[in-house]
Each structure stands twice: as structure tokens, then as C-alpha cells.
Backbone as ProteinMPNN parsed JSONL, in Angstrom:
{"seq_chain_A": "MRVLVGEDDPVSRRLLGAVLRKWGYEVVSCTEGIEACSHLLGPEAPKMAILDWMMPGMDGPHICRKVREIPQSEPIYIILLTARGRSTDIVTGLEAGADDYITKPFDREALRARLKTGLRTLELQKRLADRIAELESTLCRVKQLQGLFPMCPSCKKVRDDRNYWEQIEEYVTEHSGAQFSHSICPACYERIVKPQLEELYPELDL", "coords_chain_A": {"N_chain_A": [[92.387, 102.141, 79.668], [89.91, 102.532, 82.071], [86.398, 102.215, 82.03], [83.37, 103.142, 83.393], [80.209, 101.673, 83.225], [77.03, 102.536, 83.699], [74.068, 101.145, 83.749], [70.817, 99.961, 83.813], [69.322, 98.344, 82.183], [69.603, 95.104, 80.986], [70.218, 94.208, 78.349], [71.173, 96.482, 76.968], [73.307, 97.065, 78.65], [75.011, 94.812, 78.384], [75.568, 94.978, 75.648], [76.876, 97.46, 75.455], [79.109, 96.906, 77.085], [80.35, 94.846, 75.625], [81.011, 96.162, 73.224], [82.746, 98.189, 74.147], [84.829, 96.694, 75.277], [85.777, 95.48, 72.999], [86.934, 97.641, 71.765], [89.093, 98.018, 73.341], [88.844, 98.943, 75.944], [88.708, 98.726, 79.532], [86.053, 97.461, 81.359], [83.76, 98.474, 83.843], [80.865, 97.477, 85.28], [77.644, 98.588, 86.319], [74.425, 98.252, 87.817], [72.64, 99.915, 89.045], [71.987, 103.268, 90.311], [73.129, 104.222, 92.803], [75.206, 102.454, 93.292], [76.819, 102.983, 91.056], [77.499, 105.656, 91.568], [78.934, 105.346, 93.931], [81.197, 103.969, 92.998], [82.322, 105.957, 91.364], [83.0, 107.887, 93.176], [84.909, 106.696, 94.654], [88.282, 105.752, 95.769], [89.715, 104.628, 93.64], [88.495, 105.391, 91.241], [87.069, 104.952, 87.98], [88.188, 106.819, 85.121], [86.498, 107.542, 83.132], [83.013, 107.534, 82.318], [79.916, 106.06, 81.373], [76.684, 106.81, 81.643], [73.386, 105.798, 82.184], [70.431, 107.728, 81.867], [68.03, 107.192, 83.35], [67.997, 105.318, 86.161], [67.591, 102.901, 88.775], [67.456, 103.97, 92.182], [69.329, 106.197, 91.92], [69.461, 108.698, 89.527], [71.108, 109.431, 86.333], [71.786, 112.326, 85.952], [71.707, 113.134, 88.643], [73.814, 111.654, 89.726], [75.919, 112.838, 88.328], [75.881, 115.442, 89.443], [76.559, 114.84, 92.105], [79.16, 113.825, 91.795], [80.494, 116.053, 90.759], [80.461, 117.751, 92.896], [82.632, 117.276, 94.475], [85.897, 118.377, 94.58], [88.355, 117.515, 92.151], [91.572, 116.519, 91.151], [92.005, 115.268, 88.758], [89.481, 115.27, 86.809], [86.517, 113.265, 86.216], [85.412, 112.005, 83.136], [82.253, 112.225, 81.89], [79.641, 110.667, 80.157], [76.326, 110.981, 79.271], [73.767, 108.67, 78.643], [70.788, 108.179, 77.016], [67.259, 107.854, 76.195], [66.041, 110.216, 75.896], [65.817, 113.076, 73.914], [65.35, 115.737, 73.58], [66.148, 119.25, 73.33], [66.02, 120.603, 75.734], [66.419, 118.545, 77.546], [69.033, 117.831, 76.959], [70.378, 120.176, 77.751], [69.746, 120.128, 80.482], [71.111, 117.783, 81.296], [73.816, 118.441, 80.715], [74.165, 120.711, 82.314], [73.972, 119.525, 84.754], [76.412, 118.399, 85.028], [77.446, 116.603, 83.223], [79.745, 115.7, 80.624], [79.305, 115.067, 78.003], [76.784, 113.798, 75.704], [74.658, 111.304, 74.563], [72.18, 109.739, 72.542], [69.782, 107.046, 72.851], [68.629, 104.582, 70.488], [72.109, 103.979, 70.601], [74.558, 105.155, 68.323], [77.285, 103.364, 67.193], [79.715, 104.352, 66.101], [79.471, 107.051, 66.634], [79.499, 107.001, 69.424], [82.056, 105.975, 69.806], [83.614, 108.065, 68.785], [83.005, 110.048, 70.648], [84.11, 108.963, 72.946], [86.82, 109.019, 72.261], [87.157, 111.766, 72.156], [86.772, 112.271, 74.846], [89.046, 110.98, 75.916], [91.11, 112.59, 74.875], [90.493, 114.976, 76.151], [90.833, 114.28, 78.861], [93.574, 113.753, 78.863], [94.631, 116.28, 78.28], [93.729, 117.652, 80.54], [95.16, 116.315, 82.512], [97.799, 116.97, 81.845], [97.673, 119.709, 82.29], [97.08, 119.74, 85.048], [99.41, 118.547, 86.051], [101.275, 120.471, 85.303], [100.395, 122.684, 86.787], [100.796, 121.694, 89.38], [103.564, 121.479, 89.325], [104.298, 124.171, 89.056], [103.239, 125.211, 91.452], [104.794, 123.84, 93.295], [107.274, 124.921, 92.688], [106.845, 127.624, 93.366], [106.489, 127.384, 96.086], [109.059, 126.912, 96.916], [110.382, 129.195, 96.388], [111.41, 132.209, 97.718], [110.886, 135.636, 98.055], [112.953, 138.523, 98.201], [112.081, 141.409, 99.769], [111.372, 144.918, 100.307], [113.2, 147.226, 102.501], [116.392, 146.785, 104.092], [118.666, 147.157, 106.827], [122.121, 147.865, 106.31], [125.466, 147.527, 107.247], [127.845, 149.977, 106.513], [130.546, 149.544, 106.71], [131.438, 146.805, 107.375], [129.636, 145.463, 105.81], [127.648, 143.791, 106.746], [124.238, 142.742, 107.3], [121.167, 143.62, 108.957], [118.808, 141.458, 110.328], [115.284, 140.478, 110.672], [115.164, 139.736, 113.301], [116.824, 141.342, 114.614], [119.461, 140.642, 114.459], [122.85, 140.711, 113.295], [124.251, 139.722, 110.259], [126.25, 138.06, 107.723], [125.85, 139.215, 104.361], [125.504, 137.287, 102.352], [124.582, 135.116, 103.797], [122.141, 136.079, 104.683], [120.755, 136.476, 102.242], [120.71, 133.847, 101.262], [119.105, 132.606, 103.191], [116.651, 133.881, 102.818], [115.981, 133.6, 100.155], [116.745, 131.189, 99.069], [118.89, 131.031, 97.406], [122.19, 129.941, 96.534], [125.607, 130.483, 97.358], [128.815, 130.702, 95.823], [132.307, 131.253, 96.194], [134.514, 133.562, 94.707], [137.197, 135.466, 93.219], [137.183, 138.764, 92.255], [138.421, 140.587, 89.355], [139.404, 143.186, 90.067], [139.888, 143.031, 92.861], [141.741, 141.03, 92.846], [143.963, 142.243, 91.569], [144.446, 144.316, 93.383], [144.685, 143.201, 95.973], [145.241, 140.351, 96.154], [147.225, 139.706, 94.213], [149.544, 141.339, 94.935], [150.178, 140.048, 97.383], [150.78, 137.45, 96.53], [152.978, 137.973, 94.903], [154.777, 138.802, 96.808], [155.113, 136.466, 98.266], [155.966, 134.682, 96.336], [158.311, 135.665, 94.671], [159.828, 134.849, 92.544], [158.148, 134.085, 90.551], [156.334, 134.968, 87.576], [153.743, 136.809, 87.835]], "CA_chain_A": [[91.463, 103.085, 80.293], [88.714, 101.921, 82.648], [85.161, 102.944, 81.785], [82.223, 102.653, 84.146], [78.933, 101.645, 82.509], [75.881, 102.494, 84.601], [72.899, 100.845, 82.895], [70.008, 98.92, 84.453], [68.782, 97.434, 81.163], [70.65, 94.094, 80.772], [70.628, 94.12, 76.95], [72.018, 97.649, 76.684], [74.543, 96.97, 79.431], [75.886, 93.815, 77.765], [76.002, 95.491, 74.347], [77.89, 98.483, 75.714], [80.306, 96.253, 77.59], [81.01, 94.111, 74.538], [81.578, 97.142, 72.288], [83.874, 98.868, 74.785], [85.95, 95.759, 75.39], [86.317, 95.301, 71.659], [87.744, 98.82, 71.476], [90.261, 98.013, 74.208], [88.594, 99.527, 77.254], [88.353, 97.865, 80.655], [84.683, 97.854, 81.688], [83.186, 98.254, 85.173], [79.421, 97.575, 85.052], [76.753, 98.796, 87.457], [73.017, 98.13, 87.432], [71.806, 100.942, 89.694], [72.677, 104.546, 90.427], [73.926, 104.387, 94.011], [76.429, 101.682, 93.077], [77.649, 103.72, 90.098], [78.012, 106.846, 92.249], [79.945, 104.884, 94.875], [82.411, 103.686, 92.225], [82.909, 107.195, 90.851], [83.517, 108.673, 94.291], [85.896, 105.889, 95.348], [89.695, 106.127, 95.569], [90.207, 104.117, 92.357], [87.382, 105.615, 90.316], [87.375, 105.037, 86.54], [88.288, 108.202, 84.655], [85.421, 107.785, 82.183], [81.769, 106.861, 82.694], [78.736, 106.167, 80.521], [75.589, 106.647, 82.594], [72.006, 105.899, 81.728], [69.72, 108.797, 82.576], [67.098, 106.605, 84.305], [68.469, 104.131, 86.864], [67.032, 102.803, 90.128], [68.27, 104.484, 93.277], [69.853, 107.53, 91.623], [69.548, 108.826, 88.067], [72.371, 109.913, 85.797], [72.094, 113.708, 86.314], [71.975, 113.215, 90.086], [75.182, 111.156, 89.903], [76.811, 113.897, 87.832], [75.957, 116.517, 90.439], [77.298, 114.332, 93.258], [80.577, 113.713, 91.437], [81.078, 117.389, 90.562], [80.527, 118.464, 94.167], [83.914, 117.001, 95.103], [87.011, 118.802, 93.714], [89.219, 116.427, 91.727], [92.709, 116.97, 90.355], [91.796, 114.69, 87.431], [88.04, 115.057, 86.738], [85.986, 112.118, 85.482], [84.686, 112.389, 81.923], [80.964, 111.544, 81.989], [78.734, 110.709, 79.014], [74.97, 110.533, 79.589], [73.144, 107.861, 77.595], [69.364, 108.164, 77.316], [66.32, 107.951, 75.079], [65.59, 111.6, 75.806], [66.586, 113.761, 72.887], [64.97, 117.145, 73.451], [67.232, 120.178, 73.659], [65.947, 120.914, 77.165], [67.033, 117.423, 78.257], [70.486, 117.946, 76.769], [70.822, 121.261, 78.618], [69.649, 119.649, 81.866], [72.195, 116.837, 81.543], [75.101, 119.132, 80.719], [74.222, 121.58, 83.486], [74.168, 118.667, 85.923], [77.83, 118.075, 85.125], [77.895, 115.68, 82.18], [80.636, 116.285, 79.621], [78.767, 114.79, 76.671], [75.422, 113.294, 75.716], [74.342, 110.511, 73.374], [70.835, 109.204, 72.685], [69.499, 105.65, 72.503], [69.709, 103.588, 70.443], [73.329, 104.716, 70.314], [75.347, 104.837, 67.135], [78.591, 102.909, 67.689], [80.793, 105.248, 65.693], [79.304, 108.303, 67.373], [79.986, 106.737, 70.776], [83.521, 105.838, 69.741], [84.176, 109.408, 68.616], [82.859, 110.767, 71.915], [85.099, 108.409, 73.863], [88.12, 109.557, 71.868], [87.167, 113.15, 72.628], [86.982, 112.193, 76.288], [90.447, 110.644, 76.174], [91.924, 113.782, 74.61], [90.206, 115.946, 77.211], [91.478, 113.817, 80.087], [95.018, 113.918, 78.712], [94.919, 117.706, 78.417], [93.517, 118.012, 81.936], [96.27, 115.767, 83.296], [98.983, 117.799, 81.58], [97.469, 120.985, 82.972], [97.214, 119.501, 86.484], [100.832, 118.325, 86.329], [101.959, 121.755, 85.164], [100.014, 123.504, 87.936], [101.495, 121.137, 90.532], [104.973, 121.851, 89.188], [104.431, 125.599, 89.357], [102.99, 125.407, 92.88], [105.975, 123.352, 94.0], [108.338, 125.908, 92.492], [106.521, 128.823, 94.132], [106.698, 127.085, 97.504], [110.492, 126.916, 97.19], [110.947, 130.51, 96.089], [111.087, 133.311, 98.616], [111.332, 136.882, 97.448], [113.467, 139.579, 99.06], [111.276, 142.608, 99.56], [111.538, 145.982, 101.268], [114.525, 147.732, 102.833], [117.006, 146.209, 105.283], [119.878, 147.915, 107.181], [123.425, 147.281, 105.989], [126.607, 148.267, 107.794], [128.698, 150.424, 105.395], [131.931, 149.131, 106.913], [131.64, 145.353, 107.217], [128.634, 144.987, 104.852], [126.662, 142.891, 107.325], [122.878, 143.274, 107.286], [120.398, 143.309, 110.153], [117.591, 140.736, 109.958], [114.071, 140.833, 111.408], [115.359, 139.423, 114.73], [117.814, 142.322, 115.077], [120.793, 140.051, 114.404], [123.659, 141.103, 112.158], [124.836, 138.551, 109.613], [126.805, 138.307, 106.399], [124.779, 139.401, 103.386], [125.222, 136.048, 101.626], [123.764, 134.285, 104.674], [120.789, 136.639, 104.668], [120.146, 136.208, 100.941], [120.444, 132.411, 101.185], [117.98, 132.287, 104.075], [115.392, 134.456, 102.356], [115.674, 133.342, 98.744], [117.141, 129.848, 98.638], [120.07, 131.101, 96.536], [123.431, 129.419, 97.088], [126.748, 131.277, 96.929], [130.18, 130.185, 95.745], [133.198, 132.411, 96.317], [135.567, 133.753, 93.728], [137.873, 136.756, 93.38], [136.969, 139.611, 91.083], [139.703, 141.104, 88.822], [139.893, 144.358, 90.804], [140.439, 142.581, 94.142], [142.957, 140.261, 92.559], [145.065, 143.163, 91.318], [144.687, 145.191, 94.537], [144.97, 142.492, 97.227], [145.794, 139.005, 96.036], [148.459, 139.686, 93.432], [150.701, 141.782, 95.745], [150.532, 139.029, 98.363], [151.429, 136.352, 95.822], [154.303, 138.437, 94.462], [155.639, 138.828, 97.998], [155.389, 135.094, 98.65], [156.635, 133.977, 95.233], [158.92, 136.712, 93.825], [160.462, 134.256, 91.365], [157.129, 133.797, 89.553], [155.816, 136.104, 86.816], [152.313, 136.797, 88.034]], "C_chain_A": [[90.225, 102.344, 80.789], [87.515, 102.824, 82.428], [84.055, 102.313, 82.621], [80.972, 102.746, 83.291], [77.829, 101.497, 83.541], [74.608, 102.344, 83.784], [72.112, 99.709, 83.532], [69.401, 97.946, 83.448], [69.862, 96.408, 80.788], [71.137, 94.018, 79.33], [71.571, 95.271, 76.595], [73.357, 97.553, 77.409], [75.516, 95.986, 78.787], [76.423, 94.31, 76.421], [77.098, 96.544, 74.52], [79.203, 97.857, 76.173], [81.076, 95.551, 76.493], [81.69, 95.07, 73.567], [82.826, 97.805, 72.876], [85.087, 97.95, 74.91], [86.6, 95.491, 74.026], [87.229, 96.457, 71.278], [88.943, 98.942, 72.416], [90.077, 98.632, 75.576], [88.341, 98.435, 78.296], [87.023, 98.357, 81.216], [84.351, 97.492, 83.14], [81.69, 98.491, 85.038], [78.663, 97.738, 86.36], [75.313, 98.749, 86.968], [72.12, 99.162, 88.097], [72.667, 102.143, 90.096], [73.572, 104.704, 91.638], [75.251, 103.641, 93.884], [77.378, 102.424, 92.14], [78.282, 104.941, 90.76], [79.114, 106.466, 93.231], [81.264, 104.586, 94.171], [83.109, 104.98, 91.818], [83.46, 108.091, 91.959], [84.59, 107.921, 95.074], [87.318, 106.293, 95.017], [90.275, 105.66, 94.243], [89.11, 104.241, 91.293], [87.844, 105.573, 88.869], [87.373, 106.493, 86.099], [87.258, 108.54, 83.583], [84.201, 107.001, 82.629], [80.7, 107.105, 81.637], [77.544, 105.832, 81.408], [74.247, 106.768, 81.906], [71.312, 106.994, 82.524], [68.849, 108.212, 83.674], [67.677, 105.31, 84.872], [67.827, 104.076, 88.24], [68.006, 103.335, 91.172], [68.759, 105.907, 93.068], [70.012, 107.656, 90.115], [70.881, 109.456, 87.646], [72.704, 111.35, 86.155], [72.412, 113.883, 87.797], [73.397, 112.727, 90.39], [76.186, 112.211, 89.462], [76.983, 115.001, 88.868], [76.766, 116.081, 91.653], [78.799, 114.287, 92.976], [81.22, 115.093, 91.334], [81.162, 118.185, 91.86], [81.897, 118.329, 94.823], [85.036, 117.433, 94.166], [87.944, 117.628, 93.415], [90.349, 116.988, 90.882], [92.612, 116.443, 88.925], [90.305, 114.341, 87.306], [87.66, 113.84, 85.897], [85.19, 112.628, 84.283], [83.404, 111.555, 81.864], [80.136, 111.762, 80.724], [77.375, 110.187, 79.471], [74.373, 109.814, 78.389], [71.666, 107.72, 77.924], [68.528, 108.228, 76.052], [65.807, 109.372, 74.909], [66.458, 112.359, 74.812], [66.219, 115.214, 72.71], [66.124, 118.05, 73.887], [67.221, 120.537, 75.143], [66.579, 119.802, 77.997], [68.558, 117.484, 78.146], [71.059, 119.02, 77.689], [70.808, 120.823, 80.08], [70.806, 118.713, 82.204], [73.553, 117.513, 81.634], [75.245, 120.048, 81.93], [74.415, 120.776, 84.766], [75.625, 118.264, 86.089], [78.323, 117.061, 84.113], [78.786, 116.422, 81.187], [80.101, 116.098, 78.205], [77.454, 114.031, 76.825], [75.208, 112.499, 74.438], [73.005, 109.813, 73.598], [70.768, 107.736, 72.284], [68.549, 105.612, 71.312], [70.986, 104.248, 69.941], [73.982, 104.207, 69.024], [76.771, 104.511, 67.588], [79.719, 103.873, 67.338], [80.709, 106.592, 66.396], [79.813, 108.14, 68.805], [81.505, 106.64, 70.79], [84.193, 107.192, 69.615], [84.099, 110.199, 69.918], [83.855, 110.254, 72.953], [86.501, 108.923, 73.541], [88.248, 111.021, 72.289], [87.408, 113.2, 74.126], [88.421, 111.897, 76.647], [91.357, 111.854, 75.96], [91.727, 114.823, 75.712], [90.891, 115.567, 78.507], [92.987, 114.002, 80.024], [95.417, 115.382, 78.868], [94.763, 118.155, 79.862], [94.658, 117.51, 82.808], [97.535, 116.591, 83.095], [98.877, 119.128, 82.315], [97.646, 120.817, 84.476], [98.669, 119.292, 86.867], [101.609, 119.634, 86.275], [101.661, 122.67, 86.352], [100.735, 123.021, 89.194], [102.973, 121.505, 90.508], [105.202, 123.315, 89.544], [104.224, 125.877, 90.838], [104.186, 124.953, 93.7], [107.126, 124.344, 93.889], [108.097, 127.157, 93.333], [106.74, 128.614, 95.622], [108.179, 127.171, 97.876], [111.123, 128.295, 97.021], [110.473, 131.532, 97.118], [111.657, 134.583, 98.013], [111.868, 137.827, 98.519], [112.712, 140.866, 98.758], [111.61, 143.641, 100.63], [112.989, 146.4, 101.473], [115.073, 147.006, 104.056], [118.329, 146.921, 105.53], [121.138, 147.145, 106.837], [124.523, 148.172, 106.588], [127.522, 148.696, 106.643], [130.142, 149.971, 105.521], [132.135, 147.648, 106.629], [130.655, 144.705, 106.252], [127.691, 143.919, 105.421], [125.287, 143.559, 107.294], [122.162, 142.821, 108.555], [119.082, 142.653, 109.75], [116.42, 141.157, 110.836], [114.2, 140.57, 112.908], [116.405, 140.345, 115.376], [119.207, 141.723, 115.209], [121.517, 140.548, 113.155], [124.328, 139.864, 111.575], [125.378, 138.934, 108.244], [125.68, 138.359, 105.362], [124.466, 138.117, 102.622], [124.386, 135.091, 102.465], [122.317, 134.763, 104.667], [120.064, 136.308, 103.363], [119.802, 134.721, 100.811], [119.221, 132.035, 102.006], [116.657, 132.736, 103.5], [115.057, 134.175, 100.901], [115.981, 131.922, 98.304], [118.341, 129.848, 97.717], [121.288, 130.57, 97.274], [124.604, 130.207, 96.501], [128.003, 130.416, 96.817], [131.103, 131.408, 95.707], [134.287, 132.387, 95.248], [136.151, 135.149, 93.938], [137.684, 137.566, 92.101], [138.316, 140.162, 90.603], [140.268, 142.275, 89.607], [140.534, 143.953, 92.123], [141.704, 141.757, 93.932], [144.155, 141.19, 92.384], [145.435, 143.951, 92.573], [145.168, 144.437, 95.768], [145.771, 141.201, 97.004], [147.14, 139.008, 95.324], [149.661, 140.204, 94.226], [151.128, 140.743, 96.777], [151.261, 137.864, 97.696], [152.841, 136.74, 95.367], [155.278, 138.48, 95.623], [156.041, 137.412, 98.385], [156.227, 134.371, 97.599], [157.274, 134.987, 94.275], [159.537, 136.135, 92.536], [159.445, 134.01, 90.232], [156.689, 135.077, 88.855], [154.291, 136.053, 86.877], [151.647, 137.962, 87.324]], "O_chain_A": [[89.573, 101.624, 80.033], [87.593, 104.039, 82.613], [83.83, 101.104, 82.563], [80.704, 103.79, 82.696], [77.707, 100.455, 84.184], [74.127, 103.311, 83.194], [72.651, 98.628, 83.769], [69.008, 96.84, 83.819], [70.932, 96.797, 80.318], [72.323, 93.791, 79.09], [72.628, 95.061, 76.0], [74.401, 97.909, 76.863], [76.704, 96.28, 78.656], [77.589, 94.089, 76.094], [78.113, 96.523, 73.823], [80.277, 98.234, 75.705], [82.302, 95.642, 76.427], [82.817, 94.824, 73.136], [83.836, 97.962, 72.19], [86.223, 98.366, 74.682], [87.812, 95.302, 73.925], [88.198, 96.265, 70.543], [89.727, 99.883, 72.293], [91.053, 98.828, 76.3], [87.827, 97.363, 77.979], [86.879, 99.542, 81.516], [84.615, 96.382, 83.602], [81.278, 99.604, 84.712], [78.989, 97.115, 87.371], [75.015, 99.154, 85.845], [70.946, 99.271, 87.742], [73.889, 102.05, 90.206], [74.665, 105.26, 91.528], [76.292, 104.136, 94.315], [78.582, 102.492, 92.388], [79.459, 105.23, 90.543], [80.112, 107.176, 93.353], [82.331, 104.913, 94.689], [84.332, 105.092, 91.911], [84.295, 108.957, 91.7], [85.125, 108.446, 96.05], [87.548, 107.081, 94.1], [91.245, 106.247, 93.765], [88.844, 103.299, 90.546], [88.908, 106.105, 88.552], [86.633, 107.309, 86.649], [87.153, 109.694, 83.168], [84.323, 105.94, 83.241], [80.589, 108.198, 81.08], [77.409, 104.699, 81.87], [73.998, 107.706, 81.15], [71.575, 107.168, 83.714], [68.908, 108.671, 84.815], [67.829, 104.324, 84.152], [67.545, 105.124, 88.82], [69.221, 103.169, 91.055], [68.615, 106.743, 93.961], [70.637, 106.8, 89.489], [71.659, 109.938, 88.469], [73.813, 111.603, 86.626], [73.276, 114.679, 88.164], [74.097, 113.316, 91.213], [77.184, 112.449, 90.141], [78.1, 115.441, 89.136], [77.568, 116.855, 92.177], [79.608, 114.668, 93.822], [82.356, 115.286, 91.768], [81.866, 119.193, 91.917], [82.282, 119.171, 95.635], [85.13, 116.911, 93.056], [88.281, 116.848, 94.305], [90.127, 117.825, 90.007], [93.078, 117.092, 87.988], [89.905, 113.232, 87.661], [88.388, 113.443, 84.988], [84.398, 113.562, 84.401], [83.461, 110.327, 81.797], [79.952, 112.894, 80.276], [77.279, 109.079, 79.999], [74.464, 110.29, 77.258], [71.314, 107.203, 78.984], [69.012, 108.602, 74.983], [65.203, 109.696, 73.887], [67.686, 112.29, 74.866], [66.714, 115.869, 71.793], [66.961, 117.665, 74.703], [68.274, 120.749, 75.743], [67.201, 120.068, 79.025], [69.275, 117.224, 79.112], [72.09, 118.814, 78.329], [71.742, 121.109, 80.829], [71.414, 118.83, 83.268], [74.35, 117.203, 82.519], [76.327, 120.15, 82.508], [74.958, 121.283, 85.747], [76.032, 117.836, 87.169], [79.496, 116.69, 84.134], [78.606, 117.615, 80.942], [80.412, 116.886, 77.311], [77.061, 113.666, 77.934], [75.539, 112.969, 73.349], [72.72, 109.348, 74.702], [71.577, 107.249, 71.495], [67.741, 106.526, 71.144], [70.954, 104.994, 68.962], [73.954, 103.02, 68.699], [77.392, 105.306, 68.295], [80.572, 104.174, 68.172], [81.729, 107.203, 66.717], [80.476, 109.03, 69.338], [82.158, 107.168, 71.69], [85.214, 107.448, 70.253], [85.025, 110.938, 70.252], [84.381, 111.032, 73.749], [87.279, 109.225, 74.447], [89.314, 111.46, 72.722], [88.146, 114.051, 74.621], [88.966, 112.49, 77.578], [92.259, 112.112, 76.756], [92.681, 115.468, 76.147], [91.466, 116.421, 79.183], [93.611, 114.366, 81.021], [96.42, 115.691, 79.511], [95.566, 118.944, 80.359], [95.08, 118.197, 83.739], [98.257, 116.878, 84.05], [99.852, 119.615, 82.887], [98.286, 121.648, 85.119], [99.119, 119.801, 87.893], [102.491, 119.878, 87.099], [102.553, 123.348, 86.862], [101.228, 123.829, 89.982], [103.562, 121.807, 91.546], [106.161, 123.66, 90.235], [104.944, 126.686, 91.424], [104.554, 125.598, 94.682], [107.857, 124.583, 94.851], [109.025, 127.688, 93.943], [107.125, 129.538, 96.339], [108.514, 127.47, 99.022], [112.251, 128.532, 97.454], [109.274, 131.689, 97.349], [112.784, 134.594, 97.519], [111.307, 137.923, 99.61], [112.71, 141.346, 97.625], [112.071, 143.296, 101.718], [113.884, 145.993, 100.732], [114.315, 146.649, 104.958], [119.042, 147.257, 104.584], [121.219, 145.934, 107.041], [124.502, 149.395, 106.451], [127.94, 147.843, 105.86], [130.889, 150.009, 104.544], [132.911, 147.279, 105.748], [130.807, 143.534, 105.906], [127.014, 143.224, 104.664], [125.184, 144.785, 107.266], [122.493, 141.794, 109.146], [118.329, 143.197, 108.943], [116.541, 142.076, 111.645], [113.432, 141.117, 113.7], [116.809, 140.148, 116.522], [120.037, 142.221, 115.97], [120.908, 140.777, 112.11], [124.902, 139.056, 112.305], [125.027, 139.97, 107.679], [124.687, 137.639, 105.471], [123.311, 137.869, 102.277], [123.575, 134.338, 101.927], [121.386, 133.958, 104.648], [118.9, 135.907, 103.378], [118.733, 134.371, 100.312], [118.394, 131.236, 101.566], [115.644, 132.058, 103.668], [113.951, 134.484, 100.456], [115.511, 131.496, 97.249], [118.78, 128.784, 97.28], [121.406, 130.727, 98.489], [124.608, 130.556, 95.32], [128.22, 129.512, 97.624], [130.707, 132.474, 95.235], [134.88, 131.354, 94.939], [135.643, 135.92, 94.751], [137.992, 137.1, 91.004], [139.267, 140.198, 91.384], [141.481, 142.36, 89.799], [141.598, 144.461, 92.478], [142.623, 141.792, 94.75], [145.218, 140.968, 92.963], [146.613, 144.225, 92.804], [145.972, 144.965, 96.536], [146.834, 141.001, 97.592], [148.09, 138.377, 95.787], [150.714, 139.567, 94.199], [152.323, 140.576, 97.021], [152.243, 137.351, 98.232], [153.772, 135.939, 95.44], [156.469, 138.225, 95.448], [157.181, 137.178, 98.787], [157.087, 133.554, 97.929], [156.794, 135.136, 93.151], [159.738, 136.86, 91.561], [159.835, 133.758, 89.092], [156.67, 136.146, 89.465], [153.639, 135.362, 86.094], [150.426, 138.108, 87.387]]}, "name": "protein", "num_of_chains": 1, "seq": "MRVLVGEDDPVSRRLLGAVLRKWGYEVVSCTEGIEACSHLLGPEAPKMAILDWMMPGMDGPHICRKVREIPQSEPIYIILLTARGRSTDIVTGLEAGADDYITKPFDREALRARLKTGLRTLELQKRLADRIAELESTLCRVKQLQGLFPMCPSCKKVRDDRNYWEQIEEYVTEHSGAQFSHSICPACYERIVKPQLEELYPELDL"}
């Protein structure tokens, strides 16, 4: 899992990078906000980000708002990292679009737990997105037969919207995607097929 670290303080940035790499994450580091935002809006954006609140060019909450403005099938999990610890600051960060919040100096185990929560959230979101895509694909392939349509009582052909008469199985296949195979029902076998076979093969016990 790639994690973007947006932090202008070199000591904090190196410490975060070292800790994340030790835990098995691939780290992408940025020193200012516009660069971090560009990474997160790019085609190969990391799926997790740890952003300092105060960065040159663009602060963490501003980046969050920019990222959330663009619909994403797999949203980025964003953790804000800052020295601000007031409840109003937490509310501001979360309302801007952050998923979680941790204060400086950060506790390593608390950060690790938040990252694990982020991973679980991303996995659930991916499963949900895959399921939605599967359902949408299925709905696109399914057409429903609705309303009334004329049927000839003699030949059983039906009249379509273009005023053409066609076999009912052709009409159903066209409008629902169903496929037909042909077989003989017991009643038709006894009434039609069996007498013909007995005439052709009188020596057989049919």
C-alpha cells in the first residue's frame, strides 16, 4: 500500500517515512501542499495520505476539499496530522473531508491503529464498488417485458413496436436476452409425434 506523506518539516517527514517503511508501506513524500494535491488528484494516486495541516502553498484541509470535489470509485483515505488539538479544529478537519485526525507529536501505535482502520475501510469500499459495478453490469444486460402486446390466436405470432409479426420466442429473446431451446412436451408427443413415429416404425413398441 502506497501512502503519501505531506509534511514540510524535514524531521517529522523523515520520521514518518521511516516508521511507515518499517511497517511495510511504500512512501511518497511531499514538502508542500500543491505538490501533495497534485499527487492525490493524479491517475496513480496513493490510496492513503497523511497530511500536515499547515503546509506552504495549500494546507491540509484545503487539499481534502479539493480531493473530495472529484468523484472517485475508490476514495483516498486521508489522515490529518497537526499540532492543533481543539475540538473545533477536529470538526473543521473532518468537515473538510479528512477521514481521521491525529495530533503532534504523534503516538506511533495510535498512528498504526489508524492506518489499519484506513486499510479496512478501503477494502470495504473496494468490495462495495466492485459489487455495485457488477450489479450495474447485470442491469444493463437485463431488459424487462412490460405492458400488453398483440398475439395472433392462430399462429401465436406477436406484433412488435414496428408493426412486424414475429415468433414469440424471437420477441422474448430480443426484449429480455433469454435464449430458447426446443423440446416436445408430453401432450404434443402423445397427440402428434407418437402417431407419426408409429406410422413410420410400426415394428417398434413406442
